N, C-alpha and C positions, 0 to 999 in steps of 0.2 A: 775274424780277428777277435782277439781277447781284449776286453775293455774293462778297466777298473774304474770305479766311481767312488769318490769320497762322499759318504753319506748314503743312507739306505732308506730314506723316506719315500714319499709318494712321487717325487720327481724322478728319483732313481728307478722306481718301479715302472713308471711310464716310459722312461728311456729304454729300459731293458725290454719291455713288452713290444716297443716299436722297433728295437734293434734285432731281436731274435729272428724275425722273418727275413732279415737281410743276411743271416748266417753268422751273426756275432754271438759271443758268449760273454757273460758278465760276472764280475766279482765286486762286491761292495764292502767298504770299510765302515762299520757302524757299531757303536758301543751299546745302543739300546737293544734289549732283547726282542726277538721276533719282529724284525723291521718289515715295513710294507714291501720293500724290494726283494725280500727273501723268497717270494713266490716265483721269481723269474731269474734269480742269480744266486751264486755262491756268496756266503757271508763270512767275512773276517770280523770276528767279534772283538773289537778293540777301539780305544779312543783314537781320535784323529791325530794325536801327537804320540801315539805309542810306537816306539821304534820297530818292534817285532811285527806289529800290524802293518805298518807302512812297508816294511820289507816284504811281507807276504803279498801285499797288493802289487808291488812293483814286480815281483817274480811271476805273478799270475797274469800280467797284462802286457799287451803290445802298445797300448796308449791309455792314459789316465785322464779322466775328466771329473767334474764336480757337480753336485746338485746343491751345494751349499757354499756361499761365497766367503763365509767366515772361518774357512779352514785355516789353521795356524800357518803363517807365512813360512816358517821353518819346515813344516810338513810338505808344503807345495814345492819348496826348493829341493828337499830330499828326493822327492819323486822325480822332479824335472832333471835331476842329475843322472837318473837311471833309466828313464823311459819318457817318451814325449808326454808332456802334461799340458793339456789344452782345455780352455783358453790358457794363455801363458800366465805364470804366477804374477807377473807385473800387473796384469789386469785385476787380479784378486786384491793386490795390495792397494791399488787406487780405490777400488770399490769399498774396501774395509774402513776407509777414513773419509767421512763426509766432507771434511775440509779439503783434503787432497783432491777429491772428486770435483768439488765446486771450482777449485782453482784450475783444474784441467779443463773443465768446460769453458771457463773464462779465457784461458790461454788459446783455446781453439776458436774463439769468437762466438761461442754459444751462449745465448742470454740465459741468465738465472735470476732468481730473487737476490736482493742485496744480502750479504752475509758477513759475519765477523766471528773470529774465534773467541772463546771465553775459557779461561783456566781457573777463574775464581771470582768471588763477589766484586773484587776491585775492577774487573773488566766489564761489568754489566752496563754501566752508564755509557761508556764509549761505544759498546756494541749496539745498544739501542739507538744511539744517535746516528749510527750508520744505517741500521735496518728500518728504523721507525717502528711504530706500534699500530696494530697488534703485530706480534712476532711469534715465531715458533722456536723454542729452545730444544735442541736435540743432543743426545750423546753423539760424539764423533764416531764411535765404534759400537758395533753390535746394535741391538734394537731392531725390531721388525714388527709388522702388524700393529703399529701405533705405540709400541713399547718404547720407553726411553725418550719420550718427547712430550712437551707441554706447550699449549697455546697461552700466551700471556698478553694482557691488554694494558698493563701499567708497569712503571719502573719497579714498584713494590712487588708485583707478581713475578716479574723477571728475577729479581733478587731472591725471592723465595724459591723459585724453580731451580735456580743455580745451586742454592744450598741443598736442595733435595736431590738433584741429579748428580752433583759432585763435579770433579774436575774433568777436563777434556771434552768441552762442549762446543757447539756452534749455534749461533743465533742467526735465523733467517727471517727476512721480512715476510709477512703473511701475504700470500698472493690471492687477490680477489679474482679467481679464475672463472671462466665461463664453463669449462669442463676439463676433466682430467683425461688425458690420452696416453697411450703407450705405443711404441713402435718396436717391432721385433726385426732385427737384422741378423743375417747369417753370413759368415765368411768361411770359405773352404780352404783347405791346405793347398789346393792348386790355383788359388786366386779367384775363384768364382764367388759371387755374392747374390743374395736374394733378400727380399724384404716382404713382410706381411702387411696387409692394410692396417692403418691406424685403428686402434681399438679404444672405445670410450668406456671408462671405468668408474664405478661408484662404490665408495667405501662407507662403512659404518663402524664406529668405534675403532678406527684405524685399520680395519680388516676389509679387504676387497670382498664385496658381496656379489656384484653383478658386472659383467662385461658385455658390451654389444659390439659386434663386428660384421662388416666394416662399419665405421662410425657414421658415414654420411647421412642417410635419410632418417636415422634414429635420433639425431640431435633434437628435432622439434618435439620429441616424445618425452623429454626430460621432466621429472617431477620438480615442484618448487624447491628452490635451494634452501638449505638450512642457514642459520645465522652465520654470518661472516663469509659465506661461500655461495655464490659470488656476489659482488655489489650489484644491485638491481639496475643501476643506470649504465652499466657497461654495455657496449654493443654486442649483440649475439652473432655468431656465425651459425646460420640455420642449416648449413649443409657443409660437408667436408669437401673442400675443393681439391682438384688435382694438384694445385700449387702447394697446398698445405701438406699433402702426402709427399710431394717432391721435396719440400723443405725438411720434413722429418727424416727422409732417407738421406738427404745431404748431411744433416747433423750427425746421424748415426755413422755415416761413412767417415766423417772426420775422426770420430772416436775409434772406429775400427783401424784406421790408418795409424793413429797415434800409438795404439797399444799393440800393433802387429797381431791383431786379434784373429782367433780361429774358434768357430762355434757360434752358438746363438747368443746374442746380446740384446737385452731389453733396456730401453730407456723410457722412464716415466716423464711425462711432459704436462705442462699446464698450457691451455689455450687462453690467451687474453687478447681480445680485439683483433683476432685473426693472426696473431703472432704466437710462436711457440717458445716457452721457457723450459729449460731442462730442470728436472727436480732431482732424480736419482737414477742410477743405472744398476743393473743386475747382470753379472757375467755368467749367465746360465739360462736355461729354459725358465719360463716365468708364468706365474699364475694367470696373468692376463692373456696368455696365449693358449690356455687349455682348450679354448673353443676350436682350435685348429685340428684336434683329434677327429672331429666330425664335420666341421664347417669348411675345411680346405682339403684339397686332394693330396697334400703332403703335410703332416703335422710338424710343429716346431721340434718335437722329439726326434722324429725320423731325420729331419734336416740337420739337427745337431749331431746325430750319429754319423750321417754322411760327411759332415764337415770334419769331425775330428779323426775319422778313419781315412780321409783322402778320397772318398767317393765323390762323384759329381753331385753338386747341389741340384735340387729340384726347384724350379720357379713355381711358387704356390699359385694355384688357381682356386678362386673362391666363387663358387657358382651362385651363391645367394646369401642373404643375411643370416646371421647366427648370433647366439648369446650363450653365456656361461653363467651359471648360478652356483656359487660355492655352498656346500653343505657344511654348516658350522655347528658343532656341539652335539646335535642329535640327528639320528638317521630318519629319513622319511620312509614311508612304506614303498619298497621297491616295485611292488605290483601296481601301486597307484601311479608311480612315475611312469612305468611302462605303458600305462593306458593313455598317456598324453601323446598325441601325434607329434613326431619330430623330436621327442625328448630322449636323451641318451644318458643313462646313469653310469657314473664312474666312481666306485668306492675304493678306498685306499687300504682296507684291512686294518684300520686303526680303531681303538676303543673310543666310544663317545666320551667327550669331556667338554665342559663349558669353554667356549672360545677356541676350540680346536678344529682345524680343517680336516674333515674326515671323508670328504668326497666332493664331487661336483656334478652338476647336470648340464650337459650341452643341449641346446635347442637349435634345430635347423628348420627352415620353412621357405616357402616360395616368395613370401613378401614380408615386409616389416610388421604389418598388422597381425599376421599369423604368428610371427615370432613373439610379439608382445602378448598375445592371447595365451600361448603356451608357457611363456615365462610366468605370467600371472597364475596359471594353474599350478606350476611347479612351486611357486612361492607359497601358495596356500597350504602345501604339504609339509612345509618346513616348520617344525615346532618353535614357537616364540620368535618368528622371524621379524614381526612388526610390519611396518609399512614398506611396500615395494619401492625401491629407490627410483624407479622410472614409472611415470604414469602411463596409462594406455591411450592417452589422447594429448594433442598439443594445442 
């Protein structure tokens, strides 16, 4: 089958590399020169809203998908009128507006942090009265890897942040979470569904740095929490219980149903006192699922391709613990990474630049202790990485 992808970055690259063995061919729409996906796909060099570029992708594809949720809504609608576009454009529209996303969660009975829209300084006091302080002020649209958001601890800081960020904002109560988790769900065109184990994620500077999967036994190995995250007197969940996994799958299924969803859906969650609160969703393959390339018998990328093309989904089997370490800004020595047992380097073909995701290293091993030893060795090879987000003992 011929598959079009809006976006030609690393996610499109991995989708194509996983889809080619299944007999598929790929065309990506990407305005940036020499995109990462170019090694495995044809490239239409145009902006996401370029009419000629969109027409070229539609003509070259039997189905279109996305690696980037902020595709212009008009572009998604144009494609959907000509070729199946999956996930459906409606899912993109919800995910593009944090307020619409939070309202959908609440309508489905999914718990979230308290939130309130803000369109200008005159709305700040009312919003903070709803959310409490500290709070997080975010742009409703765009923004990723910590961009377009600020943590505020007073009314004055909130007013200053609104002045800086502009109109079209949402204020959310700050969640004193025990850990950040994510669930990957997959829905197929023929009605099948599959779920990956909950993954524990650690961010620094708003950027995902390390993921551990499945989350269960790794919870006691967490490093001390930074200020504001989480409150030290909250009860801990030292292990990921089957009931928590079941609850995550239930919440994801509600969203899949509401959006008539096809493909991989990622939902970022906060765990607080054994409960799950939804933070955000991503209607695409997700950074926190990169470990599945080596840590599961079917990756999120292959399952997404299976889903959008109408192939049967594969129920993921995860034989043991795994981890993913993002490579940010500078490359490690590939030979040194290769010398670490269980380490698998995935580079994206992107030029190094501060703050840029240019690759990741997956780690697999027979037990949690071996995973942590390998992650520590990988971390030492990353220039300027700082302190490892997870300690090697609990």
